One Martini backbone bead per residue (centre of mass of N, CA, C, O) as a GRO file, in nm:
protein
  479
    1MET     BB    1  -6.424  -4.368  -0.675
    2PRO     BB    2  -6.455  -4.668  -0.595
    3SER     BB    3  -6.301  -4.939  -0.549
    4ASP     BB    4  -6.298  -5.258  -0.647
    5GLN     BB    5  -6.291  -5.383  -0.362
    6LEU     BB    6  -6.535  -5.228  -0.251
    7LEU     BB    7  -6.746  -5.314  -0.458
    8LEU     BB    8  -6.720  -5.617  -0.404
    9ALA     BB    9  -6.793  -5.606  -0.106
   10ILE     BB   10  -7.077  -5.490  -0.142
   11LEU     BB   11  -7.191  -5.706  -0.332
   12GLY     BB   12  -7.127  -5.954  -0.157
   13ALA     BB   13  -7.287  -5.867   0.095
   14ALA     BB   14  -7.563  -5.843  -0.044
   15VAL     BB   15  -7.583  -6.138  -0.137
   16LEU     BB   16  -7.551  -6.273   0.137
   17LEU     BB   17  -7.796  -6.139   0.274
   18LEU     BB   18  -8.002  -6.243   0.070
   19ALA     BB   19  -7.955  -6.543   0.114
   20LEU     BB   20  -8.028  -6.548   0.416
   21ALA     BB   21  -8.311  -6.423   0.392
   22THR     BB   22  -8.440  -6.629   0.192
   23GLU     BB   23  -8.381  -6.881   0.357
   24TYR     BB   24  -8.538  -6.799   0.606
   25SER     BB   25  -8.813  -6.741   0.470
   26ALA     BB   26  -8.853  -7.030   0.365
   27ARG     BB   27  -8.827  -7.189   0.637
   28GLN     BB   28  -9.058  -6.992   0.781
   29ARG     BB   29  -9.286  -6.918   0.568
   30LEU     BB   30  -9.283  -6.608   0.467
   31LEU     BB   31  -9.217  -6.737   0.190
   32PRO     BB   32  -9.227  -6.868  -0.091
   33GLN     BB   33  -8.997  -7.063  -0.227
   34TRP     BB   34  -9.004  -6.958  -0.521
   35LEU     BB   35  -8.970  -6.656  -0.442
   36ALA     BB   36  -8.705  -6.674  -0.290
   37ARG     BB   37  -8.541  -6.784  -0.527
   38LYS     BB   38  -8.595  -6.542  -0.724
   39LEU     BB   39  -8.472  -6.321  -0.550
   40LEU     BB   40  -8.190  -6.442  -0.548
   41HIS     BB   41  -8.154  -6.456  -0.848
   42LEU     BB   42  -8.186  -6.153  -0.907
   43GLY     BB   43  -7.964  -6.045  -0.714
   44ALA     BB   44  -7.712  -6.216  -0.786
   45ILE     BB   45  -7.717  -6.182  -1.102
   46GLY     BB   46  -7.738  -5.875  -1.100
   47ALA     BB   47  -7.458  -5.832  -0.973
   48CYS     BB   48  -7.304  -5.968  -1.204
   49ALA     BB   49  -7.398  -5.761  -1.421
   50ALA     BB   50  -7.285  -5.496  -1.278
   51ALA     BB   51  -6.981  -5.533  -1.223
   52PRO     BB   52  -6.844  -5.484  -1.512
   53ALA     BB   53  -6.960  -5.180  -1.522
   54LEU     BB   54  -6.786  -5.084  -1.250
   55LEU     BB   55  -6.521  -5.204  -1.314
   56GLU     BB   56  -6.190  -5.189  -1.420
   57ARG     BB   57  -6.126  -5.481  -1.325
   58LEU     BB   58  -6.153  -5.860  -1.342
   59ASP     BB   59  -5.969  -6.037  -1.165
   60SER     BB   60  -6.117  -6.050  -0.888
   61LEU     BB   61  -6.386  -6.156  -1.003
   62ILE     BB   62  -6.284  -6.426  -1.102
   63TRP     BB   63  -6.190  -6.538  -0.827
   64LEU     BB   64  -6.462  -6.500  -0.681
   65THR     BB   65  -6.628  -6.684  -0.866
   66ALA     BB   66  -6.468  -6.945  -0.819
   67ALA     BB   67  -6.518  -6.954  -0.512
   68ALA     BB   68  -6.829  -6.951  -0.525
   69GLU     BB   69  -6.860  -7.216  -0.678
   70LEU     BB   70  -6.744  -7.402  -0.462
   71LEU     BB   71  -6.947  -7.323  -0.243
   72LEU     BB   72  -7.208  -7.405  -0.396
   73ILE     BB   73  -7.143  -7.701  -0.431
   74TYR     BB   74  -7.141  -7.759  -0.130
   75LEU     BB   75  -7.425  -7.654  -0.046
   76VAL     BB   76  -7.591  -7.827  -0.244
   77GLY     BB   77  -7.463  -8.111  -0.190
   78THR     BB   78  -7.547  -8.073   0.139
   79ASN     BB   79  -7.829  -7.919   0.167
   80ARG     BB   80  -7.785  -7.596   0.268
   81LEU     BB   81  -7.958  -7.526   0.021
   82PHE     BB   82  -8.241  -7.481  -0.096
   83ALA     BB   83  -8.470  -7.649  -0.250
   84GLU     BB   84  -8.682  -7.741  -0.459
   85GLU     BB   85  -9.013  -7.812  -0.477
   86GLU     BB   86  -8.949  -8.116  -0.576
   87GLY     BB   87  -8.670  -8.177  -0.381
   88ARG     BB   88  -8.440  -8.103  -0.540
   89ARG     BB   89  -8.151  -7.995  -0.609
   90SER     BB   90  -8.014  -7.660  -0.670
   91TRP     BB   91  -7.803  -7.654  -0.934
   92GLY     BB   92  -7.858  -7.383  -1.079
   93ILE     BB   93  -7.698  -7.204  -0.876
   94ALA     BB   94  -7.416  -7.354  -0.974
   95LEU     BB   95  -7.425  -7.270  -1.295
   96PHE     BB   96  -7.403  -6.961  -1.348
   97PRO     BB   97  -7.094  -6.923  -1.273
   98VAL     BB   98  -6.989  -7.071  -1.518
   99ALA     BB   99  -7.087  -6.873  -1.732
  100TYR     BB  100  -6.956  -6.623  -1.607
  101LEU     BB  101  -6.664  -6.719  -1.624
  102LEU     BB  102  -6.655  -6.755  -1.930
  103LEU     BB  103  -6.718  -6.457  -1.998
  104LEU     BB  104  -6.481  -6.324  -1.844
  105LEU     BB  105  -6.258  -6.477  -2.012
  106ALA     BB  106  -6.361  -6.407  -2.313
  107PHE     BB  107  -6.469  -6.075  -2.241
  108PRO     BB  108  -6.281  -5.832  -2.116
  109ASP     BB  109  -6.332  -5.619  -2.383
  110ARG     BB  110  -6.663  -5.714  -2.383
  111ARG     BB  111  -6.892  -5.621  -2.158
  112GLY     BB  112  -7.163  -5.654  -2.305
  113LEU     BB  113  -7.125  -5.984  -2.308
  114ILE     BB  114  -7.190  -5.984  -1.989
  115VAL     BB  115  -7.417  -5.799  -1.898
  116ALA     BB  116  -7.663  -5.884  -2.075
  117PRO     BB  117  -7.678  -6.194  -2.019
  118MET     BB  118  -7.709  -6.164  -1.707
  119ALA     BB  119  -7.956  -5.978  -1.711
  120MET     BB  120  -8.137  -6.178  -1.860
  121LEU     BB  121  -8.128  -6.399  -1.645
  122ALA     BB  122  -8.232  -6.233  -1.409
  123LEU     BB  123  -8.498  -6.096  -1.530
  124CYS     BB  124  -8.636  -6.296  -1.742
  125ASP     BB  125  -8.651  -6.550  -1.571
  126ALA     BB  126  -8.818  -6.420  -1.347
  127ALA     BB  127  -9.057  -6.330  -1.523
  128ALA     BB  128  -9.132  -6.616  -1.614
  129ALA     BB  129  -9.186  -6.739  -1.335
  130VAL     BB  130  -9.403  -6.544  -1.234
  131SER     BB  131  -9.599  -6.569  -1.471
  132GLY     BB  132  -9.631  -6.878  -1.454
  133LYS     BB  133  -9.745  -6.876  -1.158
  134LEU     BB  134  -9.989  -6.648  -1.197
  135LEU     BB  135 -10.097  -6.685  -1.528
  136ALA     BB  136 -10.103  -6.971  -1.600
  137ARG     BB  137 -10.284  -7.228  -1.820
  138HIS     BB  138 -10.052  -7.323  -2.017
  139PHE     BB  139  -9.855  -7.613  -2.094
  140PHE     BB  140  -9.511  -7.749  -2.130
  141VAL     BB  141  -9.289  -8.023  -2.245
  142LEU     BB  142  -8.954  -8.102  -2.336
  143THR     BB  143  -8.691  -8.193  -2.113
  144GLY     BB  144  -8.883  -8.198  -1.813
  145ASP     BB  145  -8.979  -7.923  -1.754
  146ARG     BB  146  -9.228  -7.712  -1.676
  147LYS     BB  147  -9.388  -7.491  -1.898
  148SER     BB  148  -9.503  -7.165  -2.007
  149TRP     BB  149  -9.646  -6.942  -2.216
  150ALA     BB  150  -9.641  -6.696  -2.030
  151GLY     BB  151  -9.338  -6.716  -1.960
  152SER     BB  152  -9.224  -6.697  -2.249
  153LEU     BB  153  -9.348  -6.423  -2.315
  154ALA     BB  154  -9.210  -6.269  -2.084
  155PHE     BB  155  -8.927  -6.319  -2.181
  156VAL     BB  156  -8.943  -6.179  -2.454
  157LEU     BB  157  -9.035  -5.894  -2.361
  158SER     BB  158  -8.808  -5.842  -2.152
  159ALA     BB  159  -8.568  -5.885  -2.346
  160ALA     BB  160  -8.635  -5.668  -2.554
  161GLY     BB  161  -8.640  -5.432  -2.349
  162LEU     BB  162  -8.351  -5.466  -2.242
  163LEU     BB  163  -8.204  -5.427  -2.514
  164ALA     BB  164  -8.312  -5.145  -2.568
  165TRP     BB  165  -8.187  -5.014  -2.310
  166LEU     BB  166  -7.878  -5.133  -2.373
  167ALA     BB  167  -7.783  -5.050  -2.659
  168PRO     BB  168  -7.566  -4.826  -2.610
  169TYR     BB  169  -7.380  -5.000  -2.432
  170LEU     BB  170  -7.329  -5.233  -2.627
  171GLU     BB  171  -7.201  -5.069  -2.861
  172ALA     BB  172  -6.966  -4.949  -2.662
  173HIS     BB  173  -6.903  -5.281  -2.549
  174GLY     BB  174  -6.871  -5.512  -2.805
  175ALA     BB  175  -7.138  -5.532  -2.938
  176ALA     BB  176  -7.382  -5.552  -3.140
  177SER     BB  177  -7.559  -5.374  -3.378
  178ILE     BB  178  -7.903  -5.327  -3.298
  179GLY     BB  179  -8.241  -5.357  -3.356
  180PRO     BB  180  -8.564  -5.435  -3.314
  181ALA     BB  181  -8.541  -5.704  -3.471
  182GLY     BB  182  -8.295  -5.804  -3.303
  183TRP     BB  183  -8.431  -5.811  -3.030
  184LEU     BB  184  -8.644  -6.022  -3.106
  185TRP     BB  185  -8.461  -6.247  -3.205
  186ILE     BB  186  -8.303  -6.288  -2.940
  187ALA     BB  187  -8.542  -6.329  -2.750
  188VAL     BB  188  -8.653  -6.587  -2.887
  189MET     BB  189  -8.400  -6.763  -2.880
  190VAL     BB  190  -8.354  -6.755  -2.570
  191ALA     BB  191  -8.636  -6.860  -2.494
  192ALA     BB  192  -8.593  -7.138  -2.626
  193VAL     BB  193  -8.357  -7.219  -2.449
  194GLU     BB  194  -8.513  -7.198  -2.182
  195ALA     BB  195  -8.733  -7.412  -2.258
  196MET     BB  196  -8.508  -7.647  -2.279
  197GLY     BB  197  -8.455  -7.618  -1.991
  198SER     BB  198  -8.334  -7.826  -1.718
  199ARG     BB  199  -8.228  -7.855  -1.401
  200GLY     BB  200  -8.086  -7.551  -1.436
  201PHE     BB  201  -7.947  -7.522  -1.734
  202ASP     BB  202  -8.045  -7.236  -1.812
  203ASN     BB  203  -7.817  -7.089  -1.643
  204LEU     BB  204  -7.607  -7.166  -1.869
  205TRP     BB  205  -7.737  -7.120  -2.165
  206VAL     BB  206  -7.850  -6.833  -2.175
  207PRO     BB  207  -7.587  -6.655  -2.160
  208LEU     BB  208  -7.437  -6.798  -2.392
  209ALA     BB  209  -7.646  -6.743  -2.614
  210ALA     BB  210  -7.652  -6.434  -2.589
  211ALA     BB  211  -7.352  -6.384  -2.653
  212TRP     BB  212  -7.353  -6.517  -2.932
  213LEU     BB  213  -7.577  -6.323  -3.057
  214LEU     BB  214  -7.410  -6.044  -2.974
  215TYR     BB  215  -7.190  -6.102  -3.152
  216PRO     BB  216  -6.996  -5.967  -3.377
  217ARG     BB  217  -7.027  -5.956  -3.741
  218ASP     BB  218  -6.921  -5.920  -4.063
  219GLN     BB  219  -7.182  -6.113  -4.178
  220ALA     BB  220  -7.464  -6.005  -4.128
  221GLN     BB  221  -7.790  -6.056  -4.118
  222PRO     BB  222  -8.068  -5.954  -4.212
  223ASP     BB  223  -8.352  -5.899  -4.042
  224TRP     BB  224  -8.555  -6.029  -4.245
  225VAL     BB  225  -8.418  -6.307  -4.246
  226LEU     BB  226  -8.459  -6.376  -3.946
  227ILE     BB  227  -8.766  -6.348  -3.936
  228ALA     BB  228  -8.824  -6.552  -4.160
  229GLY     BB  229  -8.683  -6.786  -4.014
  230MET     BB  230  -8.873  -6.800  -3.772
  231ALA     BB  231  -9.129  -6.858  -3.929
  232ALA     BB  232  -9.026  -7.118  -4.068
  233ALA     BB  233  -8.961  -7.274  -3.805
  234CYS     BB  234  -9.249  -7.285  -3.696
  235LEU     BB  235  -9.378  -7.434  -3.936
  236PHE     BB  236  -9.187  -7.675  -3.933
  237GLY     BB  237  -9.247  -7.771  -3.647
  238LEU     BB  238  -9.551  -7.822  -3.678
  239TRP     BB  239  -9.529  -8.023  -3.915
  240THR     BB  240  -9.337  -8.241  -3.784
  241VAL     BB  241  -9.515  -8.301  -3.538
  242ARG     BB  242  -9.773  -8.380  -3.690
  243ARG     BB  243  -9.600  -8.615  -3.854
  244ARG     BB  244  -9.390  -8.748  -3.650
  245SER     BB  245  -9.077  -8.665  -3.699
  246LEU     BB  246  -9.096  -8.482  -3.440
  247THR     BB  247  -9.057  -8.373  -3.150
  248PRO     BB  248  -9.093  -8.095  -2.977
  249ASP     BB  249  -8.791  -8.082  -2.891
  250GLY     BB  250  -8.683  -8.144  -3.175
  251ALA     BB  251  -8.805  -7.892  -3.314
  252VAL     BB  252  -8.663  -7.677  -3.145
  253MET     BB  253  -8.373  -7.771  -3.200
  254THR     BB  254  -8.389  -7.745  -3.507
  255GLY     BB  255  -8.451  -7.444  -3.509
  256LEU     BB  256  -8.195  -7.353  -3.362
  257LEU     BB  257  -7.997  -7.474  -3.560
  258GLY     BB  258  -8.094  -7.333  -3.819
  259LEU     BB  259  -8.072  -7.037  -3.710
  260GLY     BB  260  -7.772  -7.053  -3.648
  261VAL     BB  261  -7.678  -7.103  -3.937
  262LEU     BB  262  -7.807  -6.854  -4.059
  263HIS     BB  263  -7.658  -6.642  -3.878
  264ASN     BB  264  -7.354  -6.746  -3.961
  265ALA     BB  265  -7.369  -6.879  -4.281
  266GLY     BB  266  -7.643  -6.891  -4.409
  267ALA     BB  267  -7.890  -7.018  -4.611
  268ALA     BB  268  -7.726  -7.224  -4.785
  269TRP     BB  269  -7.640  -7.405  -4.516
  270LEU     BB  270  -7.929  -7.547  -4.500
  271ILE     BB  271  -7.932  -7.761  -4.724
  272PRO     BB  272  -7.785  -8.005  -4.593
  273LEU     BB  273  -7.992  -8.034  -4.365
  274ILE     BB  274  -8.238  -8.087  -4.543
  275VAL     BB  275  -8.129  -8.337  -4.686
  276PHE     BB  276  -8.087  -8.507  -4.437
  277PHE     BB  277  -8.375  -8.497  -4.324
  278ALA     BB  278  -8.542  -8.585  -4.568
  279GLY     BB  279  -8.395  -8.853  -4.627
  280SER     BB  280  -8.437  -8.982  -4.346
  281VAL     BB  281  -8.747  -8.977  -4.343
  282LEU     BB  282  -8.801  -9.137  -4.601
  283LEU     BB  283  -8.631  -9.392  -4.527
  284GLY     BB  284  -8.784  -9.442  -4.249
  285ARG     BB  285  -9.057  -9.544  -4.417
  286LEU     BB  286  -8.940  -9.797  -4.473
  287PRO     BB  287  -8.962 -10.120  -4.476
  288ARG     BB  288  -8.870 -10.378  -4.283
  289THR     BB  289  -8.715 -10.645  -4.231
  290SER     BB  290  -8.711 -10.933  -4.101
  291GLY     BB  291  -8.529 -10.934  -3.785
  292THR     BB  292  -8.506 -10.663  -3.686
  293ARG     BB  293  -8.282 -10.479  -3.429
  294SER     BB  294  -8.314 -10.180  -3.320
  295ASP     BB  295  -8.324  -9.903  -3.195
  296ARG     BB  296  -8.578  -9.769  -3.002
  297LYS     BB  297  -8.595  -9.495  -3.189
  298HIS     BB  298  -8.671  -9.634  -3.428
  299GLY     BB  299  -8.942  -9.489  -3.609
  300GLN     BB  300  -8.943  -9.240  -3.445
  301ALA     BB  301  -8.951  -8.952  -3.325
  302ARG     BB  302  -8.725  -8.708  -3.312
  303ASP     BB  303  -8.515  -8.589  -3.079
  304TYR     BB  304  -8.294  -8.365  -2.940
  305ILE     BB  305  -8.059  -8.565  -2.921
  306GLN     BB  306  -8.051  -8.652  -3.217
  307VAL     BB  307  -8.009  -8.372  -3.332
  308LEU     BB  308  -7.741  -8.311  -3.186
  309CYS     BB  309  -7.578  -8.573  -3.276
  310ASN     BB  310  -7.612  -8.495  -3.596
  311GLY     BB  311  -7.601  -8.143  -3.591
  312GLY     BB  312  -7.425  -7.996  -3.372
  313LEU     BB  313  -7.143  -7.973  -3.512
  314TYR     BB  314  -7.240  -7.808  -3.749
  315GLY     BB  315  -7.337  -7.566  -3.578
  316LEU     BB  316  -7.067  -7.510  -3.435
  317LEU     BB  317  -6.903  -7.451  -3.694
  318ALA     BB  318  -7.083  -7.213  -3.795
  319ALA     BB  319  -6.972  -7.009  -3.580
  320GLY     BB  320  -6.692  -6.998  -3.778
  321ALA     BB  321  -6.789  -6.849  -4.003
  322GLY     BB  322  -6.538  -6.678  -4.205
  323ALA     BB  323  -6.246  -6.820  -4.135
  324GLY     BB  324  -6.280  -7.015  -4.384
  325GLN     BB  325  -6.299  -7.290  -4.590
  326GLN     BB  326  -6.247  -7.515  -4.378
  327ILE     BB  327  -6.511  -7.489  -4.222
  328TYR     BB  328  -6.697  -7.581  -4.458
  329ILE     BB  329  -6.569  -7.857  -4.492
  330LEU     BB  330  -6.631  -7.958  -4.205
  331MET     BB  331  -6.933  -7.929  -4.225
  332SER     BB  332  -6.965  -8.129  -4.461
  333ILE     BB  333  -6.848  -8.373  -4.313
  334SER     BB  334  -7.043  -8.389  -4.079
  335ILE     BB  335  -7.307  -8.430  -4.255
  336ALA     BB  336  -7.196  -8.674  -4.413
  337VAL     BB  337  -7.181  -8.869  -4.176
  338SER     BB  338  -7.480  -8.858  -4.093
  339THR     BB  339  -7.595  -8.943  -4.367
  340ALA     BB  340  -7.450  -9.209  -4.408
  341ASP     BB  341  -7.546  -9.351  -4.150
  342THR     BB  342  -7.853  -9.325  -4.191
  343TRP     BB  343  -7.877  -9.451  -4.475
  344ALA     BB  344  -7.747  -9.718  -4.403
  345SER     BB  345  -7.952  -9.812  -4.190
  346GLU     BB  346  -8.212  -9.800  -4.362
  347LEU     BB  347  -8.119  -9.980  -4.606
  348GLY     BB  348  -8.022 -10.226  -4.437
  349MET     BB  349  -8.337 -10.276  -4.336
  350TYR     BB  350  -8.467 -10.306  -4.634
  351VAL     BB  351  -8.250 -10.480  -4.758
  352ARG     BB  352  -8.177 -10.780  -4.845
  353GLY     BB  353  -7.916 -10.927  -4.643
  354ALA     BB  354  -7.615 -10.954  -4.522
  355THR     BB  355  -7.500 -10.914  -4.179
  356LEU     BB  356  -7.200 -10.794  -4.029
  357ASP     BB  357  -7.015 -10.852  -3.749
  358LEU     BB  358  -6.727 -10.680  -3.665
  359ARG     BB  359  -6.639 -10.825  -3.397
  360ARG     BB  360  -6.716 -11.149  -3.486
  361MET     BB  361  -6.748 -11.218  -3.786
  362ARG     BB  362  -7.076 -11.241  -3.816
  363ARG     BB  363  -7.389 -11.293  -3.840
  364THR     BB  364  -7.665 -11.058  -3.819
  365ALA     BB  365  -7.901 -10.855  -3.742
  366PRO     BB  366  -8.063 -10.614  -3.867
  367GLY     BB  367  -7.973 -10.303  -3.681
  368ILE     BB  368  -7.730 -10.374  -3.540
  369SER     BB  369  -7.480 -10.251  -3.390
  370GLY     BB  370  -7.190 -10.322  -3.593
  371GLY     BB  371  -7.326 -10.359  -3.857
  372ILE     BB  372  -7.275 -10.476  -4.206
  373SER     BB  373  -7.371 -10.395  -4.546
  374ALA     BB  374  -7.399 -10.357  -4.876
  375ALA     BB  375  -7.649 -10.174  -4.885
  376GLY     BB  376  -7.563  -9.981  -4.660
  377SER     BB  377  -7.294  -9.889  -4.783
  378LEU     BB  378  -7.419  -9.770  -5.039
  379GLY     BB  379  -7.602  -9.568  -4.895
  380GLY     BB  380  -7.371  -9.414  -4.754
  381LEU     BB  381  -7.224  -9.328  -5.011
  382MET     BB  382  -7.457  -9.167  -5.128
  383GLY     BB  383  -7.488  -8.961  -4.899
  384ALA     BB  384  -7.198  -8.849  -4.911
  385ALA     BB  385  -7.210  -8.763  -5.213
  386VAL     BB  386  -7.434  -8.557  -5.200
  387ILE     BB  387  -7.293  -8.364  -5.000
  388ALA     BB  388  -7.033  -8.326  -5.164
  389CYS     BB  389  -7.164  -8.188  -5.409
  390LEU     BB  390  -7.285  -7.954  -5.256
  391ALA     BB  391  -7.021  -7.837  -5.146
  392SER     BB  392  -6.893  -7.773  -5.419
  393LEU     BB  393  -7.116  -7.584  -5.525
  394MET     BB  394  -7.110  -7.379  -5.280
  395LEU     BB  395  -6.794  -7.306  -5.301
  396HIS     BB  396  -6.763  -7.300  -5.655
  397GLY     BB  397  -7.019  -7.351  -5.859
  398THR     BB  398  -6.890  -7.641  -5.892
  399LEU     BB  399  -6.761  -7.958  -5.980
  400LYS     BB  400  -6.512  -8.078  -5.767
  401ALA     BB  401  -6.365  -8.375  -5.753
  402ASP     BB  402  -6.163  -8.355  -5.513
  403LEU     BB  403  -6.359  -8.244  -5.298
  404ALA     BB  404  -6.587  -8.449  -5.324
  405ALA     BB  405  -6.411  -8.698  -5.261
  406ALA     BB  406  -6.316  -8.611  -4.979
  407VAL     BB  407  -6.595  -8.584  -4.842
  408ALA     BB  408  -6.700  -8.866  -4.910
  409ALA     BB  409  -6.473  -9.024  -4.768
  410ALA     BB  410  -6.520  -8.905  -4.487
  411GLY     BB  411  -6.816  -8.991  -4.457
  412PHE     BB  412  -6.764  -9.296  -4.494
  413GLY     BB  413  -6.555  -9.322  -4.266
  414GLY     BB  414  -6.752  -9.235  -4.042
  415MET     BB  415  -6.943  -9.473  -4.079
  416LEU     BB  416  -6.733  -9.691  -4.007
  417ALA     BB  417  -6.672  -9.580  -3.726
  418ASP     BB  418  -6.956  -9.622  -3.620
  419SER     BB  419  -6.955  -9.932  -3.650
  420LEU     BB  420  -6.710  -9.988  -3.467
  421LEU     BB  421  -6.827  -9.852  -3.214
  422GLY     BB  422  -7.083 -10.028  -3.207
  423ALA     BB  423  -6.923 -10.298  -3.162
  424TRP     BB  424  -6.723 -10.196  -2.901
  425VAL     BB  425  -6.891  -9.961  -2.724
  426GLN     BB  426  -7.171 -10.015  -2.743
  427VAL     BB  427  -7.437 -10.112  -2.595
  428ARG     BB  428  -7.541 -10.454  -2.515
  429TYR     BB  429  -7.790 -10.716  -2.531
  430ARG     BB  430  -7.898 -11.036  -2.374
  431ASP     BB  431  -8.066 -11.335  -2.403
  432PRO     BB  432  -8.012 -11.615  -2.214
  433GLN     BB  433  -8.204 -11.809  -2.367
  434SER     BB  434  -8.167 -11.731  -2.693
  435GLY     BB  435  -7.915 -11.513  -2.759
  436GLU     BB  436  -8.030 -11.255  -2.821
  437GLU     BB  437  -7.970 -10.931  -2.954
  438ALA     BB  438  -7.956 -10.582  -2.832
  439ASP     BB  439  -7.961 -10.222  -2.787
  440THR     BB  440  -8.197 -10.278  -2.581
  441GLU     BB  441  -8.334 -10.292  -2.290
  442ALA     BB  442  -8.491 -10.584  -2.143
  443PRO     BB  443  -8.666 -10.812  -2.011
  444GLY     BB  444  -8.403 -11.042  -1.916
  445TYR     BB  445  -8.175 -10.874  -2.000
  446VAL     BB  446  -7.821 -10.852  -2.056
  447GLN     BB  447  -7.516 -10.743  -2.050
  448ALA     BB  448  -7.275 -10.806  -2.337
  449GLY     BB  449  -7.158 -10.507  -2.393
  450GLY     BB  450  -6.993 -10.240  -2.356
  451ILE     BB  451  -7.107  -9.919  -2.261
  452ARG     BB  452  -7.376  -9.831  -2.086
  453TRP     BB  453  -7.374  -9.499  -2.162
  454ILE     BB  454  -7.350  -9.594  -2.470
  455SER     BB  455  -7.524  -9.509  -2.731
  456ASN     BB  456  -7.614  -9.440  -3.045
  457ASP     BB  457  -7.585  -9.136  -3.003
  458GLY     BB  458  -7.295  -9.142  -2.893
  459VAL     BB  459  -7.169  -9.270  -3.144
  460ASN     BB  460  -7.239  -9.053  -3.348
  461VAL     BB  461  -7.076  -8.815  -3.215
  462LEU     BB  462  -6.802  -8.961  -3.195
  463ALA     BB  463  -6.756  -9.021  -3.496
  464ASN     BB  464  -6.776  -8.730  -3.590
  465ALA     BB  465  -6.544  -8.612  -3.418
  466LEU     BB  466  -6.315  -8.798  -3.523
  467THR     BB  467  -6.338  -8.715  -3.819
  468LEU     BB  468  -6.283  -8.413  -3.775
  469LEU     BB  469  -6.004  -8.441  -3.650
  470ALA     BB  470  -5.875  -8.575  -3.896
  471ALA     BB  471  -5.946  -8.349  -4.100
  472TRP     BB  472  -5.808  -8.117  -3.948
  473GLY     BB  473  -5.524  -8.233  -3.969
  474VAL     BB  474  -5.512  -8.219  -4.276
  475LEU     BB  475  -5.584  -7.915  -4.313
  476GLY     BB  476  -5.354  -7.807  -4.124
  477LEU     BB  477  -5.130  -7.916  -4.344
  478GLY     BB  478  -5.248  -7.826  -4.637
  479CYS     BB  479  -5.402  -8.077  -4.801
   0.00000   0.00000   0.00000
């Protein structure tokens, strides 16, 4: 059998020749640019998928991948590698080695979790692109790039077929043992991730999502539960988009978040998410008092960024479900912070009363970030308490006062942290003529404080993360 060094040399030379050939073909118009790019995509990432299955050791491959990533950053950054059809630099080519490197480092002894995700990115993404280009009649846009229904269907079918073909290898090399329903579940989930990707970021997220879904779990959910979950997520997405509670990308992200929690933590841990979402939507329909000046997204359908900033950490923690009760407590704290902050904002803009600017300690308009009111604070405490009681019931089957009080206090503290960050860190604008301030830039307004790139969404996730870090420190000490 050839040595590792010889195999790597052969694969590297093949990819290099393919890159030169496709680049030349695109520049000379021998092939359409999109087809040349997909041929390179298929060949280069296909070689990455094959390498772990052929090599005895991965050390050299890791170093080679790191070096290739640096080279790709240089080539794309200097426009020496052909751009996409829209004229923008093809950063997606430089993103897949990042995912590959992470998988190589994370799963050296579970090569099925490297081979299958990279093969899925190579084959299924190419199948989606070709089908979308040749067969598509209906398109949709979620996060920026135009996608096609034909392409998404091709991704699902090719992914399910690929997983069926690789099933014996996957089971023998560290991946979960799955059947036909599992193949479909993973194919649909990864296709949804691909549909959400834009500007080449699907090259990063697709293999990482596939590896996460293929990772074996001690308490895997039955196939029928996952299929039922997918059906429920589709119906939920259609209903929320129709009612304008979520944007299409927000609905897809909510579905992915919910299905991820279902997959990792079980159906019961969807309840806090449902309570947060339902309560936020209902309170968001309350009429605001006059003079409120909230974030520009307030009152509109929630997009995928809002979904991620409010529920993303909850979903991330759910990936560690089963590691102990502390994970579930942290999940409860995360959603308690989001619930408290959202309920406080909505009730603070509904109930008349003084709103205090925490930075300057004077009255301000309701809805301005960094403001706090009695009604809003009470609403935040109520939201945190509801989640805290749910957490106690779900963990112990009864209401344990000490646990409920701890989660409620952490949720309320996170809400206060959000207000402080909103006052000192979030960007704010001022009208030079009237002196009025707002969270959103408008014609004639100038920046009056905060960091320009930190919006209300950024403050939400930052406050949540800081609260979790504090709670984790306490739990880590066994308190």
